[in-house]
C-alpha positions as CSV (number, residue, x, y, z in Angstrom):
1,M,105.9,197.3,-52.4
2,P,103.7,199.9,-54.6
3,T,102.1,198.7,-57.6
4,Y,105.3,199.8,-59.6
5,V,108.7,201.4,-58.5
6,I,111.9,202.6,-60.4
7,D,114.4,200.3,-60.4
8,V,117.5,203.6,-60.7
9,G,119.9,201.4,-62.0
10,R,123.6,201.9,-61.8
11,A,126.6,203.5,-62.6
12,A,129.0,202.3,-65.2
13,G,132.1,200.3,-63.0
14,N,133.7,197.1,-61.9
15,N,133.4,196.2,-65.9
16,L,129.7,196.4,-65.5
17,P,128.6,198.8,-68.1
18,E,125.9,201.8,-67.2
19,Q,122.2,200.6,-66.2
20,G,119.8,202.9,-66.7
21,P,116.6,203.7,-64.7
22,Q,113.5,201.8,-65.5
23,L,109.9,201.6,-64.5
24,L,109.4,198.0,-62.7
25,H,105.6,196.3,-62.0
26,T,105.9,194.4,-58.7
27,K,103.6,192.0,-59.4
28,N,106.4,190.2,-60.7
29,G,107.8,189.3,-57.5
30,I,110.2,192.3,-57.0
31,S,110.4,193.0,-53.7
32,G,113.3,194.8,-51.5
33,Q,114.0,199.1,-50.0
34,Y,112.6,201.7,-51.5
35,A,112.9,205.2,-51.3
36,A,110.0,208.0,-52.0
37,L,110.1,211.2,-53.4
38,S,108.2,214.2,-51.9
39,H,108.2,217.1,-54.1
40,V,106.0,220.1,-55.7
41,W,105.0,219.3,-59.3
42,G,104.6,223.2,-59.6
43,N,102.8,223.7,-62.9
44,G,103.3,220.5,-64.3
45,Q,105.5,221.7,-66.9
46,Y,109.0,220.2,-65.4
47,T,106.8,217.0,-64.2
48,V,107.6,213.4,-66.3
49,Q,104.2,211.5,-65.7
50,T,103.3,207.7,-66.9
51,T,100.4,207.1,-69.2
52,M,98.8,204.4,-70.9
53,N,100.5,206.1,-74.1
54,N,103.8,205.7,-72.7
55,V,104.2,202.7,-69.5
56,I,105.5,200.6,-71.8
57,H,108.4,202.6,-73.1
58,M,108.6,203.9,-69.2
59,Q,109.3,199.8,-68.1
60,Q,111.7,199.4,-70.6
61,N,114.0,202.9,-69.8
62,I,113.5,206.0,-68.6
63,D,115.6,208.4,-70.8
64,L,117.1,210.6,-68.1
65,H,118.6,212.8,-70.9
66,S,114.9,213.5,-72.4
67,I,113.7,214.6,-68.6
68,E,113.7,218.3,-68.1
69,S,112.4,217.6,-64.2
70,T,115.9,218.1,-62.5
71,T,114.0,216.9,-59.0
72,L,113.7,213.6,-60.6
73,N,116.7,213.0,-61.5
74,D,118.3,214.2,-58.2
75,A,115.8,211.4,-56.6
76,M,117.3,208.8,-58.6
77,S,120.9,209.8,-58.5
78,I,120.3,209.9,-54.5
79,T,118.6,207.3,-54.1
80,R,121.6,205.1,-56.0
81,S,123.9,207.1,-53.6
82,L,122.4,205.4,-50.6
83,G,122.4,201.9,-52.1
84,I,118.4,202.0,-52.1
85,P,117.5,199.8,-55.6
86,Y,113.9,201.2,-56.0
87,L,112.4,204.7,-56.0
88,W,108.9,205.7,-56.0
89,I,107.8,208.7,-57.8
90,D,103.7,209.7,-57.9
91,S,104.2,211.1,-61.0
92,L,106.1,208.2,-62.7
93,C,104.8,205.1,-60.5
94,I,100.8,206.4,-60.6
95,I,99.8,205.7,-64.2
96,Q,98.1,209.0,-64.1
97,D,95.5,208.5,-66.9
98,G,95.1,204.8,-65.9
99,P,92.1,203.2,-64.5
100,G,93.5,202.2,-61.0
101,Y,94.6,206.1,-60.2
102,D,92.1,206.6,-57.4
103,A,93.0,203.4,-55.6
104,E,96.9,204.3,-56.2
105,C,96.3,207.6,-54.7
106,A,94.6,206.2,-51.5
107,R,97.4,204.2,-51.1
108,M,99.8,206.9,-51.1
109,G,100.1,207.3,-46.9
110,Q,101.0,203.6,-47.1
111,I,103.5,204.0,-49.6
112,Y,105.3,206.7,-47.6
113,E,105.2,205.1,-44.3
114,N,106.8,202.2,-45.7
115,A,109.5,203.7,-47.5
116,A,113.4,202.8,-46.1
117,V,113.6,206.5,-46.6
118,V,111.6,209.8,-47.7
119,I,114.0,212.3,-50.1
120,A,112.0,215.5,-49.8
121,A,112.8,218.3,-52.0
122,T,112.1,220.7,-49.2
123,G,113.6,224.0,-50.8
124,A,112.1,223.5,-54.4
125,A,109.0,225.4,-55.7
126,N,108.8,222.7,-58.3
127,D,110.4,220.1,-60.0
128,H,112.8,221.8,-62.1
129,V,114.5,223.1,-59.3
130,G,115.9,220.1,-58.0
131,C,117.3,219.4,-54.7
132,Y,120.5,221.1,-54.4
133,L,120.2,224.5,-54.0
134,S,122.7,227.6,-53.9
135,R,122.9,228.7,-50.3
136,S,123.6,232.0,-49.1
137,K,127.4,233.0,-48.9
138,S,126.6,234.6,-45.9
139,K,126.4,231.4,-44.1
140,Q,128.9,229.6,-45.6
141,K,131.6,231.5,-44.1
142,P,133.4,229.6,-41.3
143,V,135.9,230.9,-39.0
144,Q,139.3,228.9,-38.4
145,F,140.7,228.4,-35.4
146,T,143.1,226.9,-34.5
147,N,145.3,224.8,-31.4
148,R,148.3,223.7,-30.4
149,N,148.7,220.4,-28.8
150,E,150.8,218.8,-26.7
151,D,152.8,217.3,-29.1
152,G,153.2,220.2,-31.1
153,S,150.7,219.1,-33.8
154,A,147.8,221.6,-34.6
155,S,144.1,221.0,-34.7
156,H,141.9,223.8,-36.6
157,Y,138.4,224.2,-35.8
158,Y,136.1,225.9,-37.5
159,I,133.2,227.9,-36.3
160,T,130.0,229.4,-38.7
161,V,126.6,230.9,-37.5
162,Q,123.8,228.2,-37.4
163,A,122.1,228.1,-40.8
164,G,118.7,227.9,-39.4
165,S,115.8,225.3,-38.4
166,L,113.8,223.2,-40.1
167,A,110.8,225.4,-39.0
168,Q,112.4,228.3,-40.5
169,D,114.0,226.6,-43.8
170,A,111.3,224.3,-44.5
171,D,107.8,224.8,-42.8
172,A,107.8,228.7,-44.3
173,G,108.2,227.7,-48.1
174,I,106.4,225.9,-50.9
175,W,106.6,222.4,-49.9
176,A,105.2,222.8,-46.9
177,S,102.0,224.8,-48.0
178,R,100.5,221.5,-50.1
179,S,97.9,219.5,-48.4
180,W,99.2,216.4,-50.1
181,L,102.9,216.6,-48.6
182,L,101.4,217.1,-44.7
183,E,100.6,213.2,-44.6
184,E,103.8,212.4,-46.6
185,R,105.3,214.2,-43.3
186,I,103.6,212.7,-40.8
187,L,103.8,208.9,-42.2
188,A,107.4,209.3,-43.1
189,R,109.6,206.9,-40.6
190,R,112.8,208.9,-42.2
191,T,112.6,211.8,-44.0
192,L,116.1,213.6,-45.5
193,H,115.4,217.0,-46.1
194,F,116.9,218.9,-49.4
195,A,116.2,222.4,-47.9
196,R,117.2,225.8,-49.1
197,E,120.0,226.3,-46.6
198,Q,121.1,222.9,-45.3
199,L,120.3,219.4,-45.5
200,Y,118.2,217.8,-42.5
201,W,117.5,214.2,-41.2
202,E,114.0,213.6,-39.0
203,C,112.7,210.7,-38.1
204,A,110.9,209.4,-34.7
205,S,113.5,210.4,-32.4
206,M,114.8,213.4,-33.6
207,T,115.4,216.0,-36.0
208,R,119.4,216.6,-36.8
209,S,120.7,219.3,-39.2
210,E,123.4,219.4,-41.4
211,D,125.1,222.3,-39.3
212,G,124.9,219.4,-36.1
213,V,122.0,220.9,-34.0
214,V,119.5,218.1,-33.0
215,V,116.2,218.9,-31.8
216,P,114.8,215.8,-29.5
217,K,111.6,214.1,-29.8
218,G,109.0,216.7,-28.6
219,N,109.9,219.5,-30.8
220,P,105.9,221.3,-30.7
221,K,106.7,222.2,-34.3
222,R,105.4,218.7,-34.8
223,L,102.1,219.1,-34.5
224,F,100.2,215.7,-34.9
225,Y,103.1,213.7,-34.9
226,G,103.8,212.2,-31.5
227,S,100.0,211.6,-31.1
228,L,100.4,209.6,-34.3
229,D,103.9,207.9,-32.3
230,Q,101.4,206.9,-29.2
231,V,98.9,205.4,-31.3
232,K,101.1,203.0,-33.0
233,L,102.0,201.8,-29.3
234,L,98.3,201.1,-28.6
235,K,97.9,197.5,-27.6
236,T,94.1,197.3,-26.8
237,K,91.3,198.4,-29.4
238,D,89.2,201.0,-27.2
239,P,87.5,204.0,-29.9
240,A,86.2,205.3,-26.7
241,G,88.8,205.0,-24.8
242,Q,91.4,207.9,-23.5
243,D,94.2,207.3,-26.0
244,A,91.7,207.5,-28.4
245,M,90.1,210.3,-27.3
246,L,93.7,212.2,-27.8
247,C,94.1,211.2,-31.5
248,Y,91.1,212.5,-32.3
249,Q,91.2,215.9,-30.6
250,R,94.7,215.6,-32.6
251,W,92.8,214.8,-36.1
252,C,91.1,217.8,-35.6
253,L,94.2,219.7,-35.2
254,L,95.3,218.2,-38.0
255,V,92.0,218.8,-40.2
256,A,92.7,222.4,-39.3
257,E,96.1,222.3,-40.3
258,F,95.4,220.2,-43.7
259,T,93.0,223.1,-45.0
260,Q,94.9,226.0,-44.4
261,R,96.9,224.5,-47.1
262,T,96.8,224.1,-51.4
263,L,95.4,221.2,-53.1
264,S,95.1,221.5,-56.8
265,N,92.2,219.1,-57.2
266,A,89.8,219.7,-54.7
267,N,88.3,216.1,-54.9
268,D,91.8,214.7,-53.5
269,K,90.4,215.9,-50.3
270,L,89.5,212.6,-48.1
271,D,92.3,210.8,-50.4
272,A,95.2,213.4,-49.2
273,L,94.2,212.0,-45.4
274,A,93.5,208.6,-46.2
275,G,96.5,206.8,-44.8
276,I,96.5,208.6,-41.3
277,A,92.8,207.8,-40.9
278,T,93.6,204.1,-41.6
279,E,96.4,204.6,-39.3
280,I,94.5,205.6,-36.8
281,T,91.3,202.8,-37.2
282,N,94.0,200.1,-37.1
283,R,95.3,201.2,-34.0
284,T,92.1,202.3,-32.1
285,G,89.0,200.1,-33.4
286,G,87.5,203.7,-34.2
287,T,85.0,204.4,-36.9
288,Y,86.2,206.8,-39.4
289,L,83.2,208.9,-41.2
290,A,83.9,211.8,-44.4
291,G,86.5,213.0,-42.1
292,H,85.3,212.8,-38.5
293,W,85.2,209.6,-36.2
294,Q,82.1,208.6,-34.8
295,D,82.8,208.4,-31.2
296,Y,84.4,212.0,-31.2
297,L,81.5,213.4,-33.8
298,Q,79.9,215.9,-31.2
299,I,82.9,217.7,-31.1
300,G,83.8,217.2,-34.7
301,L,80.8,218.7,-36.0
302,L,81.4,222.3,-34.1
303,W,83.8,222.6,-37.1
304,Q,83.9,226.5,-38.7
305,A,85.4,228.3,-41.3
306,K,87.4,231.3,-40.3
307,S,88.0,233.5,-42.9
308,V,87.0,232.1,-46.2
309,R,83.3,231.4,-47.6
310,L,83.2,227.9,-48.5
311,Q,80.8,226.3,-51.0
312,I,79.1,223.3,-51.6
313,P,80.2,222.1,-54.8
314,D,77.4,220.0,-57.0
315,N,78.9,216.7,-56.2
316,P,80.5,216.7,-52.5
317,L,82.6,214.2,-51.3
318,A,80.8,213.8,-47.9
319,P,77.5,214.7,-46.2
320,T,77.0,218.3,-46.0
321,W,77.6,218.0,-42.0
322,S,80.9,217.3,-42.9
323,W,84.4,220.0,-43.5
324,A,85.2,217.8,-46.5
325,S,81.9,218.7,-48.2
326,R,82.9,221.9,-49.0
327,H,85.2,223.7,-50.9
328,G,87.0,227.3,-50.7
């Protein structure tokens, strides 16, 4: 379990009063399934945050009426509807100015990987938008067909145009442009995407959309995902073996994708990939070196910037031979 989770509470019913959400510290023996929210903060105006000043209050009650973040409210409601008791949200479950901030950020990959489901506000540009978006009316007009059965009864069928695909509806949006969200998506076992035009279910075996279209595992858009599945199946640790080499190759592709995305704090660069690096280390036994792999270092060091001029900050995160040492 994460250090903090949100007890999403319950609605009034069965002679029980309504119970509002509250922040819980799991050191008190709390266990069970939890969902995790993947979202874009935006400029932070609508993102409620837990700080040292309000953490005690948050543990007593999270007042939903005072929260202007539609996304956070929607996520709590969705979690409750799914019958999952707890929800993890980075802005609320990590004390933003607390002494354990860096350690909690380094655990984020593990938190998303162990979640029962990840609720992704895929179509929202910021936390004010929410999970439930207005859809294009042109894609909501089904055509009705009627079929007469042998017993004289009628069966009705409705046909509508395909509302899109996950690649069209989500991968091209702001959600898919953020660096942190790449690891969240890769490590999540199950993701429920609340996208612009419809809902999508994404897991290791398939992507299924609300309109009934199923894309089986092996979709080339998954980039690194299939290779990570192969890593999890490795039975022996051989950091120089063929399977490990495949992982290192895909890691280079992952870094290329990662560095094209937006990162609000450049110092989070290695933390935002720490979960995937830990997964590879645990499965292959490979040695991770500041964004590179020791047994693939001779290839990894061939990195180059394609279009932008990179700068070395005064206090770089990594040795100057690593791509992680540059900002830009």
